[in-house]
matplotlib code that plots the C-alpha trace (Angstrom):
import matplotlib.pyplot as plt

x = [-0.4, 1.8, 2.3, -0.6, 1.6, 4.4, 4.9, 3.3, 6.3, 9.3, 12.1, 13.2, 9.6, 9.0, 9.7, 12.6, 12.1, 13.3, 11.4, 8.9, 5.9, 7.1, 6.0, 2.1, 0.1, 0.4, 4.1, 4.8, 6.1, 4.5, 5.3, 6.5, 8.4, 10.3, 10.8, 12.2, 14.9, 16.0, 19.3, 19.5, 22.9, 23.3, 22.8, 26.7, 27.9, 24.8, 25.5, 29.3, 28.4, 25.9, 28.6, 30.7, 28.0, 27.4, 31.1, 31.3, 29.1, 30.1, 34.2, 33.1, 34.1, 31.9, 30.4, 26.6, 26.2, 26.6, 23.0, 22.9, 26.1, 24.4, 21.3, 22.5, 24.5, 21.7, 19.8, 23.1, 23.2, 19.9, 20.2, 23.3, 24.4, 22.3, 23.6, 21.2, 18.3, 20.0, 20.8, 17.1, 15.8, 18.2, 17.0, 13.2, 13.3, 14.6, 12.3, 9.5, 11.3, 11.5, 7.8, 7.0, 8.5, 11.3]
y = [0.5, 3.2, 5.9, 8.5, 11.1, 11.2, 13.9, 12.9, 15.5, 14.9, 16.7, 18.4, 19.7, 20.2, 24.8, 25.2, 26.3, 30.2, 30.2, 32.3, 29.5, 28.4, 32.1, 32.4, 34.0, 37.5, 37.3, 36.9, 39.1, 39.9, 39.3, 42.8, 43.5, 39.8, 41.3, 44.3, 42.5, 39.9, 40.6, 39.6, 37.9, 39.6, 43.1, 43.5, 42.6, 45.2, 48.0, 47.4, 47.2, 50.9, 52.5, 52.4, 53.3, 56.5, 57.6, 57.4, 59.6, 62.1, 61.6, 63.2, 66.7, 67.6, 70.9, 69.4, 67.2, 68.9, 68.9, 65.0, 65.0, 67.7, 65.5, 62.3, 63.8, 64.7, 61.0, 60.2, 62.2, 61.1, 58.0, 57.1, 53.8, 52.7, 53.7, 51.4, 53.8, 56.6, 55.1, 54.4, 57.7, 59.4, 57.0, 57.9, 61.7, 61.5, 59.3, 61.6, 65.0, 63.0, 61.4, 65.5, 66.8, 68.8]
z = [-0.1, -1.0, 2.0, 1.9, 3.3, 0.2, -1.5, -5.9, -7.0, -7.1, -5.6, -8.6, -9.0, -5.7, -5.5, -3.0, 0.3, -0.7, -4.1, -4.7, -5.0, -2.0, 0.4, 1.4, -1.8, 1.1, 0.8, -3.0, -5.1, -8.1, -11.7, -12.0, -8.9, -9.7, -12.9, -11.9, -9.3, -11.7, -13.7, -17.1, -17.5, -21.6, -19.9, -19.4, -22.7, -23.9, -21.8, -22.5, -26.5, -25.4, -23.7, -26.9, -29.2, -27.0, -26.5, -29.9, -30.7, -27.6, -29.1, -32.6, -33.0, -36.1, -35.6, -37.5, -34.8, -31.7, -31.1, -31.1, -28.7, -26.3, -26.6, -25.8, -23.0, -21.2, -21.8, -19.9, -17.3, -16.5, -16.5, -14.3, -14.3, -17.0, -20.7, -22.6, -20.9, -21.9, -25.9, -25.7, -24.5, -27.3, -30.4, -28.7, -28.6, -32.4, -33.6, -32.1, -33.4, -37.0, -36.8, -35.9, -38.7, -36.7]

ax = plt.figure().add_subplot(projection="3d")
ax.plot(x, y, z, "-o")
ax.set_aspect("equal")
plt.show()
C-alpha cells in the first residue's frame, strides 16, 4: 500500500524553500517585481556595446552634430549607470522629433 503522506511531485519539480512559489500568497512578489529584480545575464555585454556607441558619438567633433551630442549627453546624465536606457531614450526622442517633422 502506498504511503498516503508521500508527495506526488518529484523533488526536482518541488519548489525550494527560498522559491517565490513556496511563499504564502500574501508574501509573494508580483511578476512585475520579480522582473524588476531579475538581472539579465546579457546586460553586461549589452552595456559595453551601448557604452561604446555612446562614447563614439560623444567623441565625434563634427560641428553639425553638436546638438545631437548635447541631447545624448543629457540622456546619459539623467540615466546614470544605465547607458542602454540613455541611448534608448535618446533614440526615442529623435524618432518623435522626426515624426513631428522637426
